N, C-alpha and C positions, 0 to 999 in steps of 0.2 A: 498507476500504484504508487504508494509513497513509501520510502525506505529511509531509514535512518542508519548511518554507518558511525560506528563508535570505534575509532581505531587512531593510534597516536603515530604510526609510521607514516610520515609524509608522502614518500613514493609510493607506497601500496595503497594509501588512502586514495591518491589522485587516480590511480590505475583502475581502482574499483569504481569511483564515481563517473569517470569517462565511459568505462565499458557498459554500467548500467543505465547511463544516460542514452546511449545507443541503442540500448535495448528499450528505450521509452519509458524508464523508470524516472520518477521524481526521487532523486537521492540527495539527502542532506548529509553532511560530515561533522562531526564534532571529534575533538581529540583528547578529551579529559572527562574524569568521572564527574565533576561538578556541572560541566557544560551538559553531559548525559542525562543527568537526573533533572536537569532544568527542562531539557527538551521532552523528556517523556512525561512530565509532570503537565506541561503547557500543551503538548500536542499528542495526536494519535497517528500511529503509523501502521501499515499492513505488514511491515517486517522490520526487524532489528538486526543488524549485523554487529556483534559485540565481541571485542577483543577483551580478554580476561585481565591482561596486564596494562593497567592503566598508569601514568605518572603520578596521580593524586588520589588513586582508590583502587579498589577490587571491582574486576567487572562482574563478579557474583554478587556483588551487593546491589547492582544495578537490576538483576533479576529478582532479587527480594524485594527492591522497591516496587517494581511491576506487580508482583504478586500482592505485596501489601496494600496498594492502591487499586487493586482489581483491574489492571490494564489488561485486556484481551489483544496483545500485540505477538505475532509470530517473533520466534527469536533463534537466529542461528548463530553459534559461537563460532567464531573464527580466531584461532588462537594457537601459537607455538608452544603453549604449555599443553603438552600433550599426555599428562598421566592420566590413569583410568580412573582415578579418585576424584579429579576435577571435572571430567566427563560426566561421571555419574551424579555428582553433586549438581552441575548444572541442569542436567535432565531432571532431576528431582526437583529442584527448585523451580522449573517452568520452562527451561530452554527445549525447543522443538527439535534441534538438529545439532550436530558438532561437525566442524570442517577444520582439521588441523592444517596450520602452515608448514610448508608452502601448497599451495594448490593453483589450480588452472580456472581463470576466471570464467571458462565456459562450464566448469563443473560448479561454481557457485551460482551462475545462471539457473542451471537446471535445478539446484537445491531451493532457489527461492521461488522458482516458480512452482514447483512442486507444493512448497508449504503453502503459499498464496491460494493454490487451487483447491487443496484440501480444507483450508480454513474457511473459505467461501462459497466454494462450489461443489464439495462433496467429491473431489478428486477427478471430476469430471472435465474434458477438455472440451466438451460442446454443452453450451447453455441453452436450453429453449424456455421460453417465456413470453406469454401473450403473443404468440405465433411467431416470435423472432427466434432466428437460429444463430447463436453467436459462438463462432470457432476462437477459442483463446489462443490457439498456436498460431494460425494465419490471420489472426485479429480481424476477421471477415463476418460481417452482419448480413442477413438475408431475410426476407419475408415471402414465403411461397415461392421460393426460389429467385426471387429477384434481389440483387445484391443493393444496400444502402452504404453509400460511400460517407464516412465520418471523418473528421479531423481528429488527431490525437486527443485532445480534450474532450471532445464529444464522446469518443469511445471510453475514456476513462469515466467520465460523468455517467454514462450508461450503465457500465458495470458497477459503479458506486451505488447508483440508485436500485438496481437489480439485487445487489448482493446484500442490500438493507430493505427487501422489498416488504410492502405491506406496514412499513414503519416511516414515520415522517421524520426526514432528514433535514435539518436547519442550514439556514442559508450560510452561516458560520462554518459549519461542518463542511459544506460543499466548496466553500471559498480556501479552507485549509486544505482540503484534499487535492484540489486542483493546483494551488499555488504554495503549498507548504507554509513555513514561517514568513514568507514574503505577503502573506494574507493579513498580516498585521499592519502592513504599509497602506491598505486601503480603508478609507473612511465610508466606502460605500460597498454596495454589491452589484454594481452595473454589470460588471463581467460575468456574474453568476447568472443574471437575468438573461443576458446575452446568449450564453451557453446553453441555458435551458429553452430559450425561444427557439434556438437553432436546431436544437435536438427534437423539440417538439415539432418543427415544421417538417423536417426530413421524415419522422415517422409518420406524419399526416401525410405524406405525399403517397405512401405506400399503403394507406388505410387503417394506420394504427393511431388511433385518435384519443383513447382514453386511458393509455398506460400511466402517464405521468399526471398526477393531481398536484394543483396549486393550494397549499394549505395557507391562506392569507394571513401575514404577520407572521408566521414561522417558518415554513421552507415548504419543501415538496416530497411527494410520495410516490413510490412504484407500486401501482395496484395490480396484483396478480389474482 
């Protein structure tokens, strides 16, 4: 899962990035309004953590940009700006949650998990698709009671495909989801092919052969 942190306090930003990385999130960080607008225009994220007080602009304007461009990204406002008016305005513009500073990192983690679960999996901790049972909390996958061991990237790819079930996901979208803005540094998609091949191979070993369809020249689709 990919997160964008928009926060200008270096110490807090570093703590959040380190914590979320340990929770197996891909967390990118920007510290200014202009950098935030550039990122959300170019890339998609599962969740945005947004400070309202930025050195070169208002965080609420970031929300307005998301709304204007019809970007469907979950947003949690994290700010010391604690007035009820700011909270209400942020929620009305499009934020999903509001967490005032200071906060415990574990609380932030719970809020992020709940937001992503609501958005992609209808608030369920257990996903069932094509015979697979996926526990989002333990990050375990099984078929007919038999556990399937995936790497972190393979697990993220599996969830990404299922979250977009019956829709074609482009190779570019997969590369960006797995590698963030680092995807721009690759001139090819060999690492995407490798992860898809490994994922298909592990699913095939337990009898799941037809879930991932290759749409030649475009990308892949999880068929449910």
